[in-house]
C-alpha positions in Angstrom: 64.4 109.9 90.2 64.4 109.1 94.5 61.8 107.9 96.8 59.6 110.9 97.4 60.7 109.3 101.7 64.0 110.0 100.8 65.7 113.2 102.4 68.8 114.2 100.4 71.8 115.5 102.0 74.4 117.9 101.0 77.2 118.2 103.8 79.8 120.8 104.5 82.5 121.5 107.0 86.2 121.9 107.1 86.6 119.7 110.0 87.0 116.0 108.7 86.2 114.3 112.0 82.9 116.9 112.3 81.6 115.6 108.0 82.0 112.4 108.7 80.1 111.9 112.1 77.5 113.6 110.9 77.2 112.0 107.8 77.7 108.4 110.1 74.7 110.2 112.1 72.4 110.6 109.1 73.2 107.8 107.5 72.1 105.9 110.2 68.5 107.0 109.7 66.9 104.6 107.0 64.8 107.9 105.0 67.9 109.9 105.4 71.1 109.7 102.6 73.5 111.7 102.2 74.7 112.3 98.5 77.9 115.0 99.4 80.2 115.8 101.6 82.1 118.8 101.0 84.8 121.2 103.0 83.8 124.7 101.4 81.9 127.0 100.8 82.9 126.9 97.1 82.2 123.3 96.4 78.9 123.3 98.3 77.9 125.4 95.6 79.2 123.3 92.9 77.1 120.0 94.6 74.3 121.4 94.9 74.4 122.3 91.1 74.8 118.4 90.8 73.1 116.8 93.2 69.9 118.6 94.1 69.7 118.4 97.7 66.9 118.3 99.9 68.5 119.7 102.6 71.8 120.9 102.7 74.3 121.2 106.4 76.3 124.3 106.0 79.5 125.6 108.3 80.5 128.5 109.2 83.5 129.0 109.3 85.0 127.9 106.6 88.1 128.2 104.5 87.6 129.4 100.0 84.0 130.9 100.7 82.4 130.9 104.6 79.3 129.6 104.6 77.1 132.8 104.7 78.7 133.5 101.4 77.8 129.9 100.6 74.2 130.4 101.5 73.7 133.8 100.0 75.0 132.0 96.5 73.4 129.5 96.6 69.9 130.8 98.2 69.9 133.5 95.3 70.7 130.8 92.8 68.1 127.9 93.9 65.1 130.3 95.4 63.6 126.6 97.1 66.9 125.5 99.0 66.4 124.5 102.4 69.7 124.7 104.4 70.2 124.9 108.4 73.4 126.0 110.0 75.4 123.8 111.9 78.1 125.9 113.6 79.9 126.5 117.1 79.2 130.2 116.7 75.8 131.7 118.6 76.5 135.4 118.2 73.6 137.6 117.8 74.9 138.8 113.9 75.8 135.0 113.0 72.4 133.7 113.8 70.7 137.2 112.4 73.5 137.7 108.9 73.1 133.2 108.4 68.9 133.8 108.2 69.5 136.7 106.2 71.5 134.7 103.8 68.3 132.5 103.6 69.3 129.2 105.8 65.9 128.2 107.2 67.7 126.9 110.2 70.2 127.5 113.3 71.7 125.1 115.1 74.7 124.7 117.3 77.2 121.6 117.4 76.9 120.4 120.9 72.7 119.8 119.8 71.4 116.2 120.8 71.9 114.1 117.6 68.3 113.9 117.9 67.7 118.0 117.4 70.0 117.5 114.6 68.1 114.6 113.1 64.6 116.7 113.9 65.7 120.2 112.2 67.2 118.1 109.4 63.2 116.6 108.8 61.5 120.0 109.8 63.4 121.9 107.2 62.8 118.9 104.0 59.8 119.6 104.8 59.1 123.0 104.2 59.3 124.7 107.8 61.7 126.1 109.1 63.6 124.7 112.5 65.0 128.0 115.3 65.4 127.1 118.5 64.3 129.0 121.9 68.2 129.6 122.5 68.6 130.8 119.0 65.5 132.3 118.7 66.6 134.5 122.0 69.2 135.6 120.9 67.6 136.7 117.2 65.7 138.2 118.9 67.8 139.9 120.8 69.9 141.4 117.5 66.9 143.2 116.3 66.3 145.2 119.5 70.0 146.3 118.8 70.4 149.6 116.8 72.9 148.2 113.8 75.8 149.1 112.8 76.7 150.8 109.6 78.7 149.2 107.1 81.1 151.4 107.4 81.0 150.5 111.3 81.0 147.4 110.1 84.5 147.4 109.0 86.3 150.0 111.4 85.4 147.2 114.0 86.9 144.4 112.4 89.4 146.6 112.3 89.5 147.6 115.9 89.5 144.2 117.1 91.8 142.9 114.9 94.0 145.3 117.0 94.7 148.4 114.1 94.7 152.3 115.7 93.3 154.7 114.5 96.2 155.6 112.5 96.1 152.4 111.1 92.3 151.8 110.5 92.1 155.7 108.4 95.2 154.6 105.8 93.2 151.4 105.8 90.4 152.2 104.8 91.7 155.7 103.6 89.5 158.0 105.8 90.6 160.5 108.0 91.7 160.1 111.8 88.8 162.2 112.8 86.0 160.1 110.3 87.7 156.8 112.6 86.9 159.3 115.9 83.8 159.5 115.4 82.6 156.3 113.4 84.5 154.7 116.5 82.3 156.8 119.1 79.2 155.5 117.7 80.3 151.9 117.7 80.8 152.6 121.5 77.5 153.9 122.2 75.6 151.1 119.9 77.2 148.2 121.4 76.8 150.2 124.8 80.6 149.6 126.1 82.9 152.6 127.7 86.4 151.8 125.3 87.7 150.3 122.0 88.9 146.4 124.1 85.6 145.8 125.7 84.1 147.1 121.6 86.3 144.3 120.7 85.1 141.4 122.7 82.2 142.8 122.2 82.0 142.0 118.2 83.7 139.5 118.7 80.8 137.8 121.2 78.1 138.6 119.1 80.1 137.4 115.4 80.8 140.8 114.2 84.0 140.6 113.7 86.1 137.4 113.5 90.2 136.9 115.0 
């Protein structure tokens, strides 16, 4: 049985330098012990089952299985999982999806070391850790009109450079239906053309390159 004052942490990040740096920061604290370091979502899920960490630090963009999928899978299996997202992505949709999946905290990688430690300790205590700037973006996301599942598919294809004809073939829908969805997307995102829509989608986290 672990000492009650020791917080056991699992770190999931596909960048070796970040992984080692985070481990070194956490291990320098007397009340924190890093029990596992993994580089993708599948490994995170597997090691969570083995180690049952008190807190998991999870990157969003990883190979094999991304952070949101891993958070959803872990929280679906372990209802009391305490996961903090630590990422370079600050789009309101990224924040929304991660917290919807079950994350208890959300930090950017440019956060000060003291803030990362505070987040780990806060979440380990059963509380949420949402910095003011992240909370503001989440509030903005909640106030925006949500894209439908089909509109999300279309905007991701637009962001990847697909034409309406290519989108219609990919999604097996007519070009007129694609145009209908594109017009809805432009309206919901408050932009005037496809280029602006793609940029808005990338900035907010609806789509990635």
